[in-house]
C-alpha positions as CSV (number, residue, x, y, z in Angstrom):
1,M,-12.4,4.3,-28.6
2,T,-11.6,2.1,-25.7
3,Q,-9.2,3.8,-23.3
4,L,-6.2,1.9,-21.8
5,Y,-5.4,1.7,-18.1
6,G,-3.3,-0.7,-16.1
7,V,-0.9,-1.7,-13.4
8,I,2.9,-1.9,-13.9
9,G,5.2,-4.0,-11.7
10,D,7.5,-7.0,-11.5
11,P,6.2,-9.5,-10.5
12,I,2.6,-8.6,-11.5
13,S,0.8,-11.9,-12.4
14,H,-0.6,-12.2,-8.9
15,S,-2.2,-8.7,-9.0
16,L,-5.9,-8.3,-8.2
17,S,-6.0,-4.9,-9.6
18,P,-7.4,-5.9,-13.1
19,L,-10.2,-7.8,-11.3
20,I,-11.0,-4.7,-9.2
21,H,-10.8,-2.0,-11.8
22,N,-12.4,-3.9,-14.7
23,A,-15.5,-4.6,-12.5
24,W,-15.7,-0.8,-11.7
25,L,-15.3,0.1,-15.3
26,R,-18.2,-2.2,-16.3
27,E,-20.3,-1.0,-13.3
28,H,-20.0,2.6,-14.4
29,G,-20.3,2.0,-18.1
30,I,-16.8,3.4,-18.9
31,D,-15.4,2.3,-22.3
32,A,-11.9,1.3,-21.0
33,T,-9.8,-1.7,-20.2
34,Y,-7.4,-2.3,-17.3
35,E,-4.4,-4.6,-17.8
36,A,-1.6,-6.0,-15.8
37,M,1.8,-5.1,-17.4
38,Q,5.1,-6.8,-16.3
39,V,7.9,-4.3,-16.6
40,P,11.4,-5.2,-15.2
41,D,13.3,-2.9,-12.9
42,G,15.0,-0.2,-14.9
43,E,12.6,-0.3,-17.9
44,L,9.8,2.0,-16.6
45,E,10.8,5.0,-18.7
46,S,10.7,3.0,-22.0
47,A,7.4,1.4,-20.9
48,L,5.8,4.8,-20.3
49,D,7.0,6.0,-23.7
50,T,5.3,3.0,-25.3
51,L,2.2,3.4,-23.3
52,T,2.0,7.1,-24.1
53,R,2.1,6.3,-27.8
54,Q,-0.7,3.7,-27.2
55,G,-2.8,6.4,-25.6
56,A,-2.8,5.1,-22.0
57,R,-4.7,7.5,-19.7
58,G,-3.9,6.1,-16.2
59,L,-1.6,3.7,-14.5
60,N,-1.1,2.1,-11.1
61,I,2.5,1.5,-10.2
62,T,3.8,-1.1,-7.8
63,L,7.2,-2.6,-6.9
64,P,9.9,-1.9,-7.9
65,H,8.9,1.3,-9.7
66,K,7.3,3.7,-7.3
67,H,10.2,6.0,-6.7
68,T,11.1,6.0,-10.5
69,A,7.5,6.8,-11.3
70,L,7.6,10.0,-9.3
71,A,11.0,11.0,-10.8
72,L,9.7,10.5,-14.4
73,A,6.4,12.4,-13.9
74,E,6.1,16.0,-15.2
75,E,3.8,16.8,-12.2
76,A,3.3,15.4,-8.7
77,G,0.8,15.8,-5.9
78,D,2.0,17.1,-2.5
79,L,1.6,13.7,-0.8
80,A,3.5,11.8,-3.5
81,R,6.3,14.4,-3.3
82,R,6.5,14.3,0.5
83,I,6.6,10.5,0.6
84,G,9.0,10.3,-2.4
85,A,7.0,7.6,-4.2
86,A,4.0,7.4,-6.5
87,N,1.6,4.5,-7.1
88,T,-0.7,6.3,-9.4
89,L,-0.1,8.1,-12.7
90,I,-2.7,10.3,-14.4
91,R,-2.3,11.5,-18.0
92,T,-2.6,15.3,-18.1
93,D,-4.2,17.5,-20.7
94,A,-0.8,18.9,-21.4
95,G,0.4,15.4,-22.5
96,G,2.5,14.5,-19.5
97,W,2.0,12.3,-16.4
98,R,0.9,13.5,-13.0
99,A,2.1,11.3,-10.0
100,E,-0.1,10.7,-7.0
101,N,0.2,8.5,-3.9
102,T,-3.0,6.6,-3.0
103,D,-1.3,4.0,-0.7
104,A,-1.4,6.5,2.2
105,P,-5.1,7.5,2.0
106,G,-5.9,3.8,1.3
107,F,-4.3,2.8,4.6
108,L,-6.0,5.7,6.4
109,H,-9.4,4.6,5.0
110,T,-8.9,1.1,6.6
111,L,-8.2,2.6,10.0
112,D,-11.3,4.7,9.7
113,Q,-13.4,1.7,8.7
114,A,-12.1,-0.3,11.6
115,G,-12.8,2.6,14.0
116,I,-9.1,2.9,15.0
117,D,-8.1,6.3,16.2
118,I,-4.3,6.3,16.2
119,A,-3.8,9.8,17.7
120,G,-1.6,9.5,20.8
121,K,-1.3,5.7,20.5
122,N,2.0,3.8,20.8
123,V,2.4,2.3,17.2
124,L,5.1,0.0,16.3
125,L,5.9,-0.2,12.6
126,L,7.9,-3.2,11.5
127,G,10.0,-2.7,8.4
128,A,11.4,0.3,6.5
129,G,10.6,-0.5,2.9
130,G,8.6,1.6,0.5
131,S,5.2,0.7,1.9
132,A,6.5,1.4,5.5
133,R,7.6,4.9,4.3
134,A,4.1,5.8,3.1
135,L,2.5,4.5,6.3
136,A,5.0,6.4,8.4
137,F,3.8,9.6,6.9
138,V,0.2,8.8,7.6
139,L,0.9,7.8,11.1
140,T,2.9,10.8,12.1
141,D,0.4,13.1,10.3
142,M,-2.3,11.5,12.5
143,R,-0.1,12.1,15.6
144,A,0.7,8.5,16.5
145,K,3.6,7.9,18.9
146,L,5.5,6.0,16.3
147,T,8.4,3.7,16.5
148,I,10.0,2.3,13.3
149,S,11.8,-1.0,13.8
150,N,13.9,-2.6,11.1
151,R,16.8,-5.0,10.7
152,T,18.9,-2.4,9.0
153,V,18.5,0.6,11.4
154,S,19.9,3.1,8.9
155,R,16.9,2.5,6.6
156,A,14.5,3.3,9.4
157,E,16.6,6.4,10.2
158,A,16.3,7.5,6.6
159,I,12.5,7.4,6.8
160,A,12.5,9.1,10.2
161,A,14.7,12.0,8.9
162,D,12.0,13.0,6.3
163,L,9.1,13.2,8.7
164,L,7.9,16.4,10.4
165,D,7.7,14.7,13.8
166,T,10.7,12.5,14.3
167,P,9.7,9.0,15.5
168,E,11.8,6.6,17.5
169,V,13.9,4.2,15.6
170,C,15.2,0.8,16.7
171,S,16.5,-2.5,15.5
172,L,14.2,-5.4,14.8
173,E,15.4,-7.2,17.9
174,D,14.6,-4.2,20.0
175,G,11.2,-3.8,18.3
176,M,10.4,-7.4,19.3
177,N,11.1,-6.4,22.9
178,R,8.6,-3.5,22.5
179,L,5.7,-5.7,21.4
180,P,4.2,-6.0,24.9
181,T,3.7,-2.2,25.2
182,A,2.7,-1.3,21.6
183,E,-0.9,-0.5,21.3
184,I,-1.0,-1.1,17.5
185,V,1.5,-3.2,15.5
186,I,1.8,-2.8,11.8
187,N,3.9,-5.4,9.9
188,T,5.3,-4.5,6.5
189,L,8.0,-7.2,6.6
190,S,7.6,-9.8,3.9
191,L,7.9,-12.8,6.2
192,G,5.0,-14.7,4.7
193,H,6.8,-15.1,1.3
194,S,9.5,-17.1,3.0
195,G,7.2,-19.1,5.4
196,Q,8.4,-17.1,8.4
197,S,6.2,-15.7,11.2
198,L,6.7,-13.5,14.3
199,E,6.9,-14.6,17.9
200,L,4.2,-12.4,19.5
201,P,3.3,-11.9,23.2
202,P,-0.4,-12.0,24.3
203,G,-2.3,-9.3,22.4
204,H,-5.2,-8.8,24.9
205,G,-7.3,-7.4,22.0
206,R,-4.7,-5.0,20.6
207,T,-4.4,-4.5,16.8
208,F,-2.0,-6.4,14.7
209,Y,-2.2,-5.2,11.0
210,D,-0.2,-7.0,8.4
211,I,-0.2,-5.2,5.1
212,S,0.1,-8.4,3.1
213,Y,-2.9,-10.6,2.4
214,G,-3.8,-14.1,1.5
215,A,-1.1,-16.8,1.7
216,A,1.6,-14.2,2.4
217,A,-0.2,-13.0,5.6
218,S,-1.9,-16.2,6.7
219,K,0.8,-17.7,8.9
220,T,1.6,-14.4,10.7
221,L,-2.1,-13.4,11.2
222,S,-3.1,-16.9,12.4
223,A,-0.3,-16.8,15.0
224,A,-1.5,-13.3,16.0
225,A,-5.1,-14.4,16.3
226,E,-4.1,-17.4,18.5
227,K,-2.4,-14.9,20.9
228,D,-5.6,-12.8,21.2
229,W,-4.6,-10.0,18.8
230,T,-7.3,-8.2,16.7
231,I,-6.0,-8.9,13.2
232,M,-6.2,-6.9,10.0
233,D,-4.7,-7.8,6.6
234,G,-3.8,-5.6,3.7
235,L,-6.6,-6.5,1.3
236,G,-8.7,-3.5,2.4
237,M,-5.8,-1.2,1.8
238,L,-5.3,-2.6,-1.7
239,V,-8.9,-2.0,-2.6
240,A,-9.1,1.4,-1.1
241,Q,-5.9,2.7,-2.8
242,A,-7.4,1.3,-6.1
243,A,-10.6,3.3,-5.4
244,F,-8.8,6.5,-4.9
245,A,-6.8,6.0,-8.1
246,F,-10.1,5.4,-9.9
247,E,-11.3,8.6,-8.5
248,H,-8.2,10.5,-9.8
249,W,-8.9,9.0,-13.3
250,F,-12.7,9.3,-13.6
251,G,-13.9,11.6,-10.8
252,I,-15.9,8.7,-9.3
253,V,-15.5,7.0,-6.0
254,P,-16.5,3.4,-6.6
255,D,-18.0,0.9,-4.1
256,I,-15.0,-0.1,-1.9
257,E,-16.8,-2.5,0.4
258,A,-18.3,-4.5,-2.4
259,A,-15.0,-4.8,-4.2
260,E,-13.3,-6.0,-1.0
261,R,-15.9,-8.7,-0.5
262,K,-15.4,-9.9,-4.0
263,C,-11.6,-10.0,-3.6
264,R,-11.9,-11.8,-0.3
265,K,-13.8,-14.6,-2.0
266,V,-11.1,-14.9,-4.7
267,V,-8.3,-14.8,-2.2
268,E,-9.9,-17.5,0.0
269,A,-10.5,-19.7,-3.0
270,T,-6.9,-19.5,-4.0
271,S,-5.1,-19.5,-0.6
């Protein structure tokens, strides 16, 4: 019997996850299908009840449900519990859901692939949403000298309070003033969706990493490249977190690099 997997979010029609996972399922001869499922905020619990009756075995969770997914799961991995959010659910033998977070290891994988050692580096993290929270845990675990900059400083302070090593926190205006001394800048602000960009100083080869990709990141990354920043987008992180979710479900680490190349072609064709 064909097993059901999928991604839950709102909005979800833009998701590349079905393309990624269904290719891996075919490649490894697994009798399963992976579908995108639009579930409005506040309706995750009823959706999980329905999917449980349908025999779903694994789910990816994206906005706005990552915190709720953790709260509804019967079990949770240490990382998901520490971060306070889950992007992966695994059906357990006991009949419940186990929550995991593969956003953080997915991000770390992209740093490793790029040869970026963040230990001791001055890292400026722009934004304090759910994605920034996962990244902040990775960055402090890897001993970066972290500053979290956000328009609403209290949201950055809330992240900082949960970290083992307390980072600096500042307003977004103050963060912009710190750009000249940051060795690595990581942007989690959703500027691209509203056509905005950032005024960046000369990069001198420093790394500017925007966790968006495609049209949402193009304006910001183009501006960064023009100012001599080494740019990275979030597509690699998307594929890597998907691969680690796939490993949780099937015990197989799929080909991350080949999947990223395929996704880049799709994104370039539609941007």
